[in-house]
N, C-alpha and C positions, 0 to 999 in steps of 0.2 A: 841161319835163323830169320834173316832179313826178309827173305822170300816167303817164309811162313807168316811173318807179321803183316806184310803186304797183302798176302792173299786172304789172311783172316780180316784185316781191316776192310778190303774191297767187299768181301762177302756180308759182313755185318751191316756196313754202310747201305748196301743194295737192299737187303731185307728190312732195314729200318724205313728206307724210302718207300718200300712197297707195302708197309704195314697199313692195314685197312682200318684198325680200330684200336682204342686203348688197351684192350686185352692183349693184342698182339705185340704192342710196345712193351708192355710189362713182361712179357714172356721172353722177348729177345733181351730185355735189360738183366734178367735173372740168369739167362744162358751165358751172357757176356760178362756181367759184373757182379753176379752173385759169388757167394763163398766158393762154389764149384765151378764158377764161370771160366770161359776159355781166356779171357783177358786177365782175370784175377789169377789163373794158373801160370800165366807168363810173368806176372809180376812176382810170384813166388820163386821163379827160377833166379831172380837177380841174387839172392843170398848165396847160392852155390856158385856164382861166377867169380872169376879172378877180377882184381881191380880194373884190368885192362878191358876184358870183356864187358864188365858193369858199365864202364865208360862209354863203351861203343854202343851196347845195346839198351841201356837203361832210358836214354831219352826217346828212343823209338817206341818202346813199349809204353811209356808214359804218354807219349804224343797219341798212340793209338786209343788208350783209355779216355783220354780228353776229346778226342774226335768222336768215339762212340757216345759218350756221356752228352755231349753237345747235339749230336744228331738225334738222340733219343728225346731230348727236351723239346727241340724244334719240331720234330715230327708230332710229338703229344700235344703241343700247343696248336699246331695247324688243325689236327684232327678235333680238337675240343672248339676251336674257332669255327669250323665247318659245321660241327653239330649244332652250335648256338644260333648260327645263321639259319639252318634249317628249322630249327624250333621256333624262331622268331617269325619266319615265313609261314609257318604253319598255324601260329597263333594270332591270326589277325582279328581284330575287332571291328565289326559293323557299327559304326557310330550312328547310322540312320535309325538304328532300333531304339525304341523306348527305353530308357533307363529303368531299373528295377525300383520299386517303391522302398525308400529308405527312411528311417526315423529322423525326423527334422528337429533341430534345436528351436529355442524360441528366446525372445528378449524378455528378462526378468521385469516383473512390474515396477520394481524400484528403478532401474535403468530407464524404463519408459516414462515414468513420472518425472525423473530428473531431466530428461529431455523436453518434457512438456512445459516444465517450469522454466528451463533455460530459454524456450522459445517464446513464452509469454513476457518474461521479464526483458529479453531482448528488444521486444516491440516497444517496451516503455524506455528504452535507453540505458539498460542496466548491462554491464559487462560481468563476466564470470571471474571470480577471483578464488585461488586455491591457496593452501597453507599445509604444513605438515601435520600429520596425525600424531606423531611423537612430539610433544610441544614442551616448553618450560613453563614453570609456574608464573613467570612475570607476564608473558603475554597470555596465558590461560586465566589467570586470576588478578595479579596485581595492577596490570594496566587497565583492567576492567572494573576498577574501583573496589577490588576484593583484596585488601592487604592481608597479611598473614594472620592477624587477630580478627578479622572480619567474619562474623557469625554466618554469612552467606556461603562460606567454603563448605560448611557442614551440609549444605543443601545437596552437594555433589558427592556420590560414592566414588572416589577417584582411584584409578589403578596408577600407582607410583612406581618408577624405576629406583633401584637402590643406589645408583650413582648419580652424581651431579654433572652438569656440563661445565665447559672451561670457564664460564663466568660465574660458577658456583651456584647456580640456579637448580632447583630441583626439576627432575624430568618426569614426565607423565604421559598417559594416553589422553588426548584432549577430551574434555568432557562436554565440549559445545563447539561449534564453528565460529564463535565470536572472536577467538584469537585472530582469525583471517582479517576482521575488521581493523585491528590494530595494525597488522602488517600492511594491509592495503593503504591506510592513512600514512604510515610511516614511509612507503615506498612511492605512492603516487601523489600524496598531497591532497588539496582540495581546489575545486569542487570535485566531488566523487559520488558515483553512483554505481554500486557493485551488489551482486549476489555471491554468497559463498556456499554452495551445496557440498556435502561430503559426509563421511562416517565420523562417529563420535562414540564414546565408550564411558559406560558407567556401571558399577557392580550392582546390577538389578536384573531380575528375570521373573516374568509371570506371563498371563496371555496378552497383557498390553505393554510389557517392557522386556527388552532383551540386553545383554551387556554390551552388544554393539549394535547400533542404529544409525539412521541417517537424518541430518537436519539441513535446512537450508535458512541462511540468514540473509537479510537485505540490509544495506546501508546506504543512506543518502547524506551527503555533506555539502551544504551550500549557504548561501546568505539568505536570511529572512524565511527560513523553513520553520513551519508550525504543524500542529496536529491535524489540522484540515488536509495538508498534503499527504500525512500519513494515512488517513482514513480513505481518501480517494484511491491511493496507490493499492491498499488492501482490497477495497471493493472491486476495482478494476481487475486485480489479479484473481480474486476468487470467482467472479463472473466468467472469466475467460477459461479458468481451470475446470470448473464444474459445468461450463457451457450452458448457463442459465441466466437469465436477466432478473428472477425474482429472488436474488441473493440480498438477504437483510443482515446487517451487522449490528452488534451492540458492543459498545466499549465500556468495560468496567475498570475503576481504578485498582492498581495492584502495586507490586514493589519488585524491581530488579535492581540491583546495584549499579548497573551500567546505563540505565536510562532514568530520567527525572523530568516531567512525570512518567510514570509507567502505566501501561493499560493492558489488560486481558481482552482479547477479541473473541467474542461469541459469534456463532453463525446460526441463523434460524434454520430449522427442519421441519419437515412434514412427515407424519407417520403414514407409510404405505405398506399394507399387509403386514403391519407389526414392525416394520423396519424403518429406522430413520433415514430420510432421504433429504439432502441438503437442498434447501429452497423453502420459501414460505417462512411463517413464523409461529408454528404450532408449539414448538419448544425451541430451547437453546443449547448448544454445546460449544465448548471452548475448543478453539483451533489455533489460535496464535498467541504469542506474547509479544509485546511491542512498547514503544515509547520514544521520547526524545532523548538523544544521546547526552549522557551526563558530561557535565563541564570537565570533571577530572578526566574522563576518558579522552576527550577531545585534547585536553593538554598533554596527557600522557603520550599521545600519538604525535606530539610535535606542532599542534596547530593552535591558533589564538582562539579560545573559546568566546571571547568578546566580538570576534569578527565572523566566526563560523558556527553555524548551528546544524542540526541534522537529526533524522529519526532512524530508528533500527527496528527490525522485526525478526522473529525466528519461528520456524514450526517444524514438526517432525514429518519427513517426507514419507515414512512408512505409514503414519497416520493418515496423510491426505490420500495415499493409495488405498487404504482401508476404506475410507469414507466413500471414494468415487466408485470403486470397483466391488463393493460389497464383501469384503474379506473380514472374517471374524476373529481370527487368532493371529497375533503379531509373530509368533514363534514359527509359523508355517513358512515364513519368508525365508527362513534360514535352514529349514530342514532338508532342502536338497531332494524332496520327493517328486519324481519325474511326473507323476500323475498331476500334483498340483501344478507344477511348472506347464504342463501341457494344457491344463485348463485355463489358467490365468495369465500364461505367457503371451507375448505379442509376436506376430510376424515381423521379420526384419524390414518388410516393406511398410509397416505402420509407422511412418515417419511423422512426428507431430509438426503440423503447420497451422498457422492461424487462419489461413484461407480454406484448408481443407477440414479444420477441427483438430484440436490438439489430442482429443481422446478418441479411441475407437474401441470396438467391442473386444474384450479380451476373450 
């Protein structure tokens, strides 16, 4: 039987080595190792052998099966590798040809305006500060002079979480970016000059309100700060943002729990083809809330209110975008309509700079 095993093995290995394609390999596998295959037939003879014969012939038959199995796998891998090489050689790409026209993405107007604001305030020495969007009620309300019984809390339709944090404070989606002011004062001390842009959340939805929107807050803490510094800062900011020198501001007394005195800031506008265009003074529209930082807020942030004073201001980034770029409905900012984004979106190369202009045509 030894001669038969040797001859069968030599024949199968030679045919495997000469196989030209995977189909030929599969045919040899079935012929040798299938249920009716020649090697399988040899394995079936082991059961009728005496123990002595099985001990002598068994290893040879198993070695034949192993050799055939390995040869089949090796030849199949070699054939598949050669086929892949041939395919890669045939599928070359001429990189000198122009690429096909593809749909292009755009920078969302909110992201663009955020960059514009950061550029303008950086030129005035403001750093950018950030904070968590999931906030606790101490940073969001209490430290900003709104204790639990304060009626100003009713001004915010707040999204609360059911669980409290490790300090026992209620958790919520922040209703404004003002908590960043507290965190910045606690972490950096004074003097301080920061802006805090970011997302905020309130339970409100119509053409000019959405449950999630964007705000930017500004904070200056230093010695001998007064309302004149606030007015100059806001005037300079609005002139740079709207890229006009005929910006006129009007400050009206108001109330915010975290500033005292507090002022609403109106900007003058002119009617052009029935639309309000910022600049001039044919009419007034509110754009900002601001004031001198309340003593209680400065104290809550760990600073001495007798040594440090400051001002703060805040406005909606979405509203600024609507005023500058002529958008009518705030809800369209979040609809994800590709046509709207294509019309109002910005090119990735429209990078705001003070030398080249912070605004470009959308």
